[in-house]
C-alpha positions in Angstrom: 3.8 91.3 -58.6 5.1 93.6 -56.2 2.4 93.4 -54.1 2.1 89.6 -54.7 6.4 89.2 -53.3 5.0 91.5 -50.6 2.8 89.1 -49.0 5.4 86.3 -49.7 7.8 88.0 -47.9 5.3 88.5 -45.2 4.3 84.6 -45.2 7.8 83.8 -45.0 9.0 85.6 -42.6 6.6 84.6 -40.0 7.5 81.1 -41.0 10.8 81.9 -40.2 10.1 83.9 -36.9 11.2 87.2 -38.5 7.5 88.6 -37.3 5.4 87.7 -35.2 2.0 86.3 -35.1 1.5 87.9 -31.3 2.7 91.3 -32.0 4.4 92.8 -28.5 1.8 95.6 -27.4 1.1 98.7 -25.1 4.5 98.2 -22.5 3.1 99.0 -19.1 5.8 99.5 -15.8 6.6 97.4 -14.1 4.6 97.8 -11.0 1.7 97.1 -13.4 4.1 93.5 -14.7 3.6 93.0 -11.4 -0.5 93.3 -10.5 -0.2 91.5 -13.9 2.2 88.7 -12.6 0.5 88.5 -9.5 -3.1 88.4 -10.6 -2.3 85.1 -13.2 0.6 83.7 -10.2 -0.5 84.1 -7.0 0.2 86.8 -4.6 4.0 86.9 -3.1 5.1 84.6 0.4 7.6 86.4 1.6 8.9 87.4 5.5 7.2 90.6 6.2 9.2 93.6 7.4 6.5 94.8 10.0 7.0 91.2 11.6 10.6 90.4 10.6 12.7 90.5 12.4 11.4 92.3 14.9 7.8 93.7 15.1 7.7 97.2 14.5 5.9 99.4 17.0 2.8 100.5 16.1 2.5 97.7 13.6 0.9 97.6 9.7 -0.7 101.1 9.6 2.2 103.3 11.9 4.4 102.2 8.4 1.2 102.4 6.2 0.8 106.0 7.5 4.6 106.6 7.2 4.8 105.2 4.4 1.4 107.1 2.4 4.0 110.5 1.1 6.1 108.4 -0.1 3.9 106.1 -2.3 2.0 109.4 -3.8 5.9 110.9 -4.9 6.3 108.0 -7.4 3.5 109.0 -9.8 3.5 105.2 -12.0 4.0 103.3 -8.9 0.9 105.1 -6.5 -1.1 105.8 -9.9 -0.4 101.2 -10.4 -1.6 100.5 -7.0 -4.6 102.5 -6.6 -5.9 101.0 -9.9 -5.6 97.6 -8.7 -6.7 97.7 -5.6 -9.7 100.4 -6.9 -8.9 102.9 -4.8 -10.0 106.4 -5.4 -8.0 109.4 -6.9 -8.1 111.6 -4.2 -6.6 111.9 -0.1 -6.9 108.3 0.6 -8.1 107.7 4.7 -6.6 105.3 7.2 -7.9 101.9 5.9 -6.9 102.5 2.4 -3.3 103.2 3.0 -2.8 100.5 5.1 -4.5 98.7 1.1 -2.4 100.3 -0.2 0.7 99.7 1.6 -0.2 96.1 1.7 -0.1 95.7 -1.8 3.0 98.2 -2.4 5.0 95.4 -0.2 3.6 92.6 -2.1 5.1 94.7 -5.2 8.0 94.6 -3.3 8.1 91.1 -2.9 8.3 90.2 -6.4 11.6 90.7 -7.9 11.4 90.9 -11.8 14.3 91.2 -14.0 14.6 92.4 -17.0 15.8 90.1 -20.6 15.0 92.6 -23.1 10.9 93.0 -23.6 10.4 91.0 -21.0 11.3 90.1 -17.1 12.1 87.2 -15.7 10.5 86.1 -11.6 10.8 83.5 -9.8 9.1 83.3 -6.2 7.7 81.6 -3.8 3.7 82.2 -4.6 0.6 81.2 -2.5 -1.3 78.4 -5.0 -4.7 80.0 -6.7 -6.4 76.6 -6.0 -5.2 75.2 -1.6 -3.1 77.4 1.0 -0.2 75.6 -0.7 2.8 77.0 -1.3 4.9 76.8 -4.8 7.9 78.0 -6.2 7.0 79.3 -9.7 8.8 80.5 -12.3 8.4 82.5 -15.7 8.3 85.8 -17.4 5.5 88.3 -18.6 6.3 90.3 -21.6 6.1 94.2 -21.5 2.3 94.5 -22.5 1.3 91.9 -19.4 1.4 88.2 -21.3 2.0 86.2 -18.2 4.3 82.7 -18.7 4.9 80.0 -16.0 7.8 78.1 -17.2 7.2 75.5 -14.2 6.2 74.9 -10.6 6.9 73.2 -7.9 6.1 72.4 -4.1 8.2 74.6 -1.6 8.1 75.4 1.9 7.3 79.1 3.3 10.2 81.0 3.7 12.5 81.1 6.8 11.4 83.7 8.7 10.4 84.0 13.3 7.3 83.0 13.1 6.7 80.1 15.7 6.3 79.6 19.2 7.6 80.8 22.8 9.8 77.3 23.8 7.4 77.0 27.1 4.2 76.9 25.0 1.9 73.8 25.6 0.8 71.2 22.5 -1.9 69.2 23.5 -1.7 66.1 23.0 -3.8 62.6 23.9 -3.4 62.6 28.0 -1.7 66.1 28.6 0.1 68.8 27.1 4.0 68.5 26.4 6.3 72.3 25.8 7.2 73.2 22.2 10.6 72.5 22.7 9.7 69.5 23.9 8.1 67.9 20.7 9.1 65.2 19.3 8.9 63.6 14.8 6.9 60.7 15.3 5.0 62.1 19.0 1.0 61.6 18.9 -0.4 65.4 19.3 -3.9 66.6 18.5 -5.3 68.3 15.6 -8.5 69.5 14.1 -9.5 67.9 10.4 -11.4 69.7 7.8 -14.9 68.2 9.6 -14.0 70.3 13.0 -13.5 66.8 14.5 -10.2 66.4 16.7 -8.0 63.2 16.0 -4.6 62.5 17.6 -1.9 62.3 14.9 1.6 61.8 14.7 4.2 65.2 14.2 5.3 64.6 10.7 8.5 67.7 11.4 10.0 70.1 13.8 11.7 73.2 13.7 12.8 75.9 15.7 14.5 79.3 14.1 16.8 81.9 15.9 15.2 85.0 17.3 17.0 88.2 17.1 17.4 90.7 20.1 14.5 92.5 21.1 12.3 90.2 18.7 8.9 91.5 19.7 6.0 88.7 20.2 2.4 88.7 20.1 0.7 88.0 23.1 -3.0 86.4 23.1 -5.0 86.2 25.5 -8.9 85.6 24.2 -12.0 86.3 27.1 -12.2 83.2 28.0 -8.7 82.9 29.8 -6.6 81.1 26.9 -3.9 83.1 26.6 -0.6 82.1 23.7 2.9 84.0 23.3 4.4 83.7 19.5 5.5 85.6 16.9 3.4 87.9 15.2 3.6 86.0 11.5 1.7 83.3 13.3 -0.9 82.3 12.1 -4.7 81.3 13.6 -5.8 77.8 12.2 -7.9 80.0 9.5 -4.5 82.1 8.1 -5.0 85.2 9.7 -1.3 86.5 11.7 -1.2 87.3 15.0 -0.2 91.0 14.7 -3.3 91.3 12.6 -5.6 90.4 15.6 -7.4 92.9 17.6 -9.4 93.5 20.6 -12.6 91.8 20.0 -11.5 89.6 16.7 -13.3 86.1 16.8 -10.3 83.7 17.7 -11.3 79.9 17.7 -14.5 80.2 19.7 -13.7 83.1 21.5 -13.0 86.9 21.6 -9.4 88.5 21.9 -9.7 90.5 25.0 -6.0 91.8 25.0 -3.5 92.1 22.8 0.0 93.5 23.0 4.0 93.0 22.1 6.1 92.4 24.4 9.8 91.3 24.5 11.0 87.9 24.0 13.6 86.6 26.7 14.4 83.2 24.5 16.5 82.6 21.9 14.8 80.5 19.3 10.8 79.8 18.2 9.5 76.7 18.0 6.7 75.2 15.7 5.5 71.8 14.9 3.3 69.9 11.8 1.2 67.0 13.0 0.5 64.6 9.9 -3.3 65.6 8.8 -5.2 67.5 5.7 -5.2 71.5 8.4 -2.1 71.3 9.9 -3.4 72.7 13.3 -2.7 71.9 16.5 -3.9 73.1 20.0 -0.9 75.5 21.8 -2.5 76.5 25.1 -5.4 75.9 23.6 -5.5 77.5 21.1 -6.3 76.3 17.2 -3.3 77.9 15.3 -2.3 76.7 12.0 1.7 75.4 11.9 4.1 76.9 9.6 5.9 73.8 8.6 2.9 73.1 6.1 4.0 73.7 2.2 
C-alpha cells in the first residue's frame, strides 16, 4: 500500500509540476554556460575593444600577450576557454594565446543575468545560417540547456567602423566621395555570381569618432589604397584591422598596412541594394557595415 501511495504521489507530483520530468543536471560555471549559448545561438556581434573607440597599438596580438597571464590567473575562466577552443593545457604559444584571447572577448561581450536556476540573455548574434545579425533572447539553464524565446532581425552595433570622408565610391560613369553619397544614387555592387551591377543606395550613415581614432591605411600590391576604421570588413568578411602584409584582398595582396590618426570627425558608409552589400571604395571591394 505504501509503495502504491508513493507511486501515486510521484505521478501526482509530476502532473502538478512539483517534480520535473527533466531534472536539472550538474551545474556548469558561467563561462561554460556562455559557450553553450554561443554554440547554440551564435557568437555575439559587438564593438571589439581592440578596435573601438580607438585602435590599440600592436593590435590583438599585443592585447593577447598582455591578457594571457590574467586569464591563467582565473582557473574557471581559463579552463573553460582551453576546453572549448581545444587548446593544450600547458604554456600557449603566441597564436594559441590569440585564440584564447578572442574567445575571452566573446565571453565578455555575452552578458548572462542570473534568475534562480537559469541565466537570461539578450544580445546581437551572428546568424548561424547567414551573415545577417539577429537580436536573440532566451535563457540557459545551469546545466547548459539553452532555450531561445525570440529571434528578430537587427543591425550591427553602432561602432565607428566606416570610411574616411574623401573615400571614392565607384558609380556608373565615375566615382563619388563617401561624404557625398545619397540614398537613391546608383553605385556599383558585386552580385553573388561575381558580376557587377548598378543598384540604388538604400541607406547612408555616418558615425562620430573620438579624438585620436586610428584608421587602417591599406595599400595593395597593384597600387589601390583605402583608409578605413579597423573594424570595416573586406567583401569576404575580414576586418581590415586583422589583415597583414601578404594577405590576399580583392584579387591582389596587401603590400602595406599601418595605423594612422584620422583627422576627420566622422566616418561614412552606404548600403547598396542587392544580396551582398558589397561596393568598391577607392577601387577595393568592401562590405557595407549597414547590412543587417
